[in-house]
C-alpha positions in Angstrom: 22.4 56.2 -48.0 20.1 57.3 -45.6 20.7 58.3 -42.5 18.5 55.5 -40.6 20.6 52.5 -39.3 17.8 50.7 -37.9 17.1 47.0 -39.4 13.2 48.2 -40.9 14.8 51.4 -42.3 17.9 49.2 -43.9 15.1 45.9 -45.1 13.2 48.0 -46.6 15.3 50.3 -48.5 16.9 46.7 -49.9 13.6 45.7 -50.4 12.5 48.2 -52.7 16.2 49.0 -54.6 16.5 45.2 -55.0 13.0 45.4 -57.0 14.1 48.6 -58.8 17.1 47.3 -60.2 15.7 43.4 -61.0 11.7 44.8 -62.5 12.6 48.4 -63.7 15.9 49.0 -64.5 16.0 46.5 -67.8 13.0 48.4 -69.5 13.5 51.3 -68.9 14.7 53.1 -71.2 11.7 50.8 -73.5 9.5 52.4 -71.2 10.8 56.2 -72.1 11.0 55.2 -75.7 7.6 54.0 -76.2 5.7 56.0 -73.9 4.4 53.3 -71.8 2.8 53.4 -68.7 4.5 50.0 -66.6 0.9 48.9 -65.6 2.5 44.9 -65.6 4.6 46.2 -62.7 1.9 47.8 -60.8 0.6 44.3 -59.4 4.1 43.4 -57.5 4.3 47.2 -56.3 0.9 46.7 -55.1 2.3 43.3 -52.7 5.1 45.4 -52.1 2.6 47.8 -50.1 4.4 50.5 -52.5 0.8 51.6 -53.7 -0.6 52.1 -50.1 2.6 53.0 -48.5 1.4 55.8 -45.9 -2.3 54.6 -45.5 -2.8 52.5 -41.9 -3.2 48.6 -42.7 -6.8 49.4 -42.0 -7.1 50.3 -44.8 -5.2 47.7 -46.4 -2.4 50.1 -46.5 1.2 49.3 -45.1 0.9 51.7 -42.3 4.9 53.3 -43.2 5.8 56.3 -41.7 7.1 59.7 -43.8 10.4 58.9 -43.6 9.9 55.6 -44.2 8.0 56.6 -47.5 10.4 59.2 -48.3 12.9 56.1 -48.8 10.5 54.5 -51.2 9.9 56.8 -53.5 13.8 57.8 -53.9 14.5 54.4 -54.5 12.0 53.8 -56.9 13.2 57.6 -58.6 17.3 56.2 -58.7 16.5 53.9 -61.1 13.0 55.5 -63.3 11.2 59.0 -62.1 8.6 58.2 -63.9 7.2 55.2 -61.7 8.4 57.6 -59.0 6.2 60.2 -59.8 3.3 57.9 -60.8 3.8 56.4 -56.8 4.1 59.7 -55.5 1.3 61.1 -57.2 -1.1 58.3 -56.1 -0.2 58.0 -52.5 0.8 61.5 -51.9 -2.4 63.3 -53.6 -5.1 61.5 -54.3 -5.1 58.6 -51.9 -4.1 60.8 -49.3 -6.8 63.4 -49.5 -9.3 60.9 -49.5 -7.9 59.6 -45.8 -7.2 63.0 -44.8 -10.2 64.3 -45.4 -13.0 62.0 -46.2 -15.5 60.7 -44.4 -15.3 57.1 -42.9 -17.6 56.0 -45.6 -15.3 57.4 -47.9 -12.2 55.7 -46.8 -13.9 52.5 -45.9 -15.6 52.4 -49.4 -12.3 53.8 -51.5 -9.2 53.6 -49.9 -8.9 49.3 -49.8 -8.6 49.1 -53.3 -6.3 52.3 -53.9 -4.2 51.1 -51.1 -4.2 47.9 -52.6 -3.5 48.5 -56.2 -6.6 47.3 -57.5 -7.8 51.0 -58.3 -4.8 53.7 -59.6 -5.1 57.7 -57.8 -5.5 60.5 -59.7 -5.7 64.3 -58.8 -7.2 67.1 -60.5 -6.7 70.8 -59.7 -4.6 72.4 -62.6 -6.8 73.2 -65.9 -5.4 74.9 -69.1 -5.4 78.7 -67.4 -5.1 77.7 -64.0 -1.8 76.6 -62.9 0.0 78.5 -59.8 -3.4 80.8 -59.6 -5.6 78.0 -58.1 -8.1 81.0 -57.9 -8.4 81.2 -61.2 -10.3 77.7 -62.0 -13.0 77.4 -64.4 -14.3 74.1 -63.3 -17.5 74.2 -61.5 -20.1 71.8 -59.7 -23.5 73.1 -59.7 -25.7 71.4 -56.7 -29.0 69.9 -57.8 -30.8 68.2 -55.5 -28.9 65.3 -53.7 -26.9 65.5 -56.7 -23.9 67.8 -57.9 -23.4 68.2 -61.9 -19.0 69.0 -63.1 -18.4 70.7 -66.1 -15.0 71.6 -67.3 -11.4 70.3 -67.5 -8.0 69.0 -65.6 -5.2 69.5 -67.8 -1.6 67.6 -67.0 -3.0 64.9 -64.8 -0.8 62.5 -63.5 -2.4 58.7 -63.8 -5.3 60.3 -65.6 -5.5 57.3 -68.2 -4.7 54.7 -65.9 -6.7 55.6 -63.0 -10.1 54.2 -61.4 -10.4 56.9 -59.2 -10.3 60.9 -59.3 -9.6 63.3 -56.7 -11.0 66.5 -58.9 -11.3 70.4 -57.7 -14.1 72.6 -59.0 -16.1 76.1 -58.1 -19.1 75.3 -56.4 -19.3 79.6 -55.5 -18.0 81.2 -58.9 -18.9 84.5 -57.3 -16.9 84.1 -53.8 -14.4 81.3 -55.9 -15.2 78.8 -53.1 -13.4 75.2 -54.6 -14.5 72.4 -53.3 -12.9 68.8 -53.9 -15.1 65.8 -55.5 -14.3 61.9 -55.6 -15.1 60.3 -59.0 -14.9 57.2 -60.3 -13.6 56.2 -63.9 -16.9 55.1 -65.4 -19.1 58.0 -64.1 -21.1 58.8 -66.9 -19.6 62.5 -68.5 -16.1 61.7 -67.2 -13.7 61.3 -70.6 -10.1 61.2 -70.9 -8.2 63.8 -73.2 -5.0 64.1 -75.1 -1.6 62.3 -73.6 0.8 64.6 -73.2 4.1 63.8 -75.5 6.4 65.3 -72.9 10.5 65.9 -72.9 10.7 63.5 -69.7 8.7 61.1 -67.7 7.8 59.9 -70.3 6.5 56.6 -68.8 4.5 58.4 -66.3 0.6 58.9 -67.7 -0.1 62.7 -68.1 -3.1 63.6 -69.8 -6.9 65.9 -69.7 -9.6 65.1 -67.0 -12.9 66.0 -69.6 -15.7 66.6 -67.3 -19.2 67.0 -69.5 -22.6 67.0 -67.4 -21.0 64.7 -64.6 -23.6 64.1 -62.4 -22.3 62.5 -59.0 -24.2 61.9 -55.6 -23.7 64.5 -52.8 -22.0 62.4 -50.8 -19.3 62.3 -53.2 -18.2 65.8 -52.0 -14.6 65.2 -50.0 -14.9 67.8 -47.0 -17.0 70.3 -46.3 -18.3 72.8 -49.7 -15.8 75.5 -50.0 -13.0 73.5 -47.8 -10.8 72.4 -50.7 -8.5 74.9 -51.3 -7.2 74.7 -47.5 -7.4 71.1 -47.6 -5.1 71.2 -51.1 -2.4 73.7 -49.3 -2.3 70.6 -46.8 -2.2 67.7 -49.4 0.4 69.7 -51.3 2.3 70.5 -48.5 2.6 66.5 -48.2 3.3 66.2 -52.1 6.1 68.3 -51.7 7.9 66.0 -49.5 7.6 63.1 -52.0 8.5 65.3 -55.0 11.7 66.0 -53.2 12.6 62.6 -52.3 11.8 62.0 -56.1 14.6 64.5 -57.0 17.1 63.1 -54.9 16.5 59.4 -56.0 17.4 61.0 -59.6 20.0 63.3 -58.6 21.7 59.9 -56.6 21.1 58.0 -60.0 23.1 60.5 -62.5 25.4 61.1 -59.7 26.5 57.0 -59.8 26.3 56.8 -62.9 28.7 59.7 -63.6 30.9 58.5 -60.8 31.3 54.9 -62.4 31.9 56.7 -65.8 34.5 58.9 -64.4 36.7 56.0 -62.9 36.5 53.6 -66.1 36.8 56.8 -68.6 40.5 57.2 -69.8 41.6 60.5 -71.0 45.6 61.7 -71.2 46.6 58.4 -69.9 44.7 58.5 -66.8 41.2 58.0 -65.4 38.6 61.2 -65.3 38.3 61.1 -62.2 41.8 61.5 -61.5 41.4 65.0 -62.9 40.9 68.0 -60.4 38.3 69.8 -62.1 35.9 66.3 -62.3 37.1 65.2 -58.8 35.7 68.6 -57.5 32.4 68.2 -59.8 31.6 65.1 -58.3 32.4 66.2 -54.7 30.1 69.2 -54.9 27.6 66.6 -56.5 27.7 64.5 -53.9 27.6 67.0 -51.4 24.2 68.5 -52.2 22.6 65.3 -52.7 23.3 64.6 -49.1 21.9 68.1 -48.6 19.0 67.6 -50.2 18.3 64.0 -49.0 18.7 66.0 -45.3 16.1 68.7 -46.1 13.9 66.2 -47.0 14.1 63.8 -44.3 13.5 66.5 -42.0 10.1 67.8 -43.5 9.1 64.1 -43.4 10.2 63.8 -39.4 8.2 67.2 -39.0 5.0 65.4 -41.0 5.3 62.2 -39.1 4.7 64.3 -35.9 1.7 65.8 -37.4 2.9 69.1 -37.5 2.9 71.7 -40.4 5.6 71.4 -42.9 4.8 74.5 -45.1 8.0 76.0 -44.8 10.2 72.5 -44.3 8.3 70.8 -47.2 9.0 74.0 -49.7 12.1 74.4 -48.6 12.8 70.3 -49.4 11.2 70.5 -52.5 12.7 73.6 -53.9 15.9 72.4 -52.5 16.0 68.9 -54.0 14.5 69.7 -57.1 17.2 72.4 -58.0 19.8 69.9 -56.8 18.7 67.5 -59.1 18.9 69.7 -62.3 22.4 70.4 -61.5 23.7 67.3 -60.9 22.2 65.4 -64.4 23.8 68.5 -65.6 27.0 68.1 -64.3 26.3 64.0 -65.2 25.9 64.6 -69.1 28.9 66.9 -68.9 31.0 64.2 -67.3 30.2 62.2 -69.9 31.1 64.5 -72.5 29.6 63.7 -76.2 28.5 60.3 -74.5 26.0 61.8 -72.5 24.2 63.3 -75.3 23.2 59.7 -76.8 20.5 57.8 -75.4 22.9 54.8 -75.0 23.9 56.1 -71.4 21.5 56.7 -68.8 22.3 60.4 -67.6 20.5 61.6 -71.4 17.3 60.4 -69.2 18.0 61.9 -65.6 18.9 64.9 -67.5 15.2 65.1 -69.3 13.4 63.5 -66.8 14.6 65.8 -63.7 13.1 69.4 -65.1 9.8 68.3 -64.1 11.1 68.6 -60.5 11.2 72.0 -60.8 7.6 72.9 -62.2 5.3 70.1 -60.8 3.4 70.6 -57.3 4.5 74.3 -57.3 7.4 76.2 -59.3 10.8 76.9 -57.8 9.5 80.3 -58.3 6.1 79.5 -56.4 8.7 77.7 -53.4 10.4 80.6 -53.0 7.4 83.0 -52.5 6.0 80.2 -49.9 9.2 80.2 -47.8 9.5 83.8 -47.9 6.2 84.4 -46.6 6.7 81.7 -44.0 10.0 83.0 -42.5 8.8 86.6 -42.8 5.4 85.9 -40.4 
């Protein structure tokens, strides 16, 4: 449970949990096996304000605080990390980038449809040869009068195939490595969707490439100043990593709950697994680490809500929560024994899904570099 005793916090958590258990839980394995993005639940999520979670009500958003947003992502991810990842990428990356750095005209035009779920958002920065090293980006945007012409591609883009609005980074000055951000619509001539990735986990989350071939867009679609995107993206990722931390906490909580239940029911040598000290200690460590990860995540969210810089806190929360999720899911499989290795038991899926948390939005290695830089300044 979240350490928030407010009536509003409890109502929000209960509402999202009820939705996840009723609308998502019966279909989780079906979606995973078919690699099906659950488009059918998007209208209900939009109705609940989930797709405009951190956007003010002026733009059709729900106006939630960052700690409340953490609750939303955690509760969704407790049932299915794929849905939590979809919500995180839509809110924290694409929609939030437009909200924080867009012009008033851009915000008025794009945010209401994104926040109301009429359009899904995607955010493209990663390329085939440019992952952690964003400076090696090769996608270009060349100014041509009142337009920009974009050429290149983006890989591993969450929501790419289902999105209606894209925020894409491109070089506007290849010599000085200046990166700029642009808003593109799905029907932009020259924009196409490439290969949908066949993934180890998070299989219901849509991941594909965006291909840009002579995409001619109005200069007014420049998001933020020309050459400002690198610094802007660092702020976006600071906020996005809080959501990824919540994603990890939610999946760890889900895996732990299944392991706890199984340990109480499974009989071996005339007693339940939960009566063996080795299993009791595993469960104790799992519960303790999850609580610690949750508190780190909520701390980062609270600082973000105050409008302060969260680079250090976001990276700490993301690093710890993602690695806790991997450990907890691994122990959950171990507690299940042979049953943990087959798809009839949910821990198998958590085990596959959590691995992304140590990779996406900055690997664990990158988080350690960021944290070290921050504490040594």
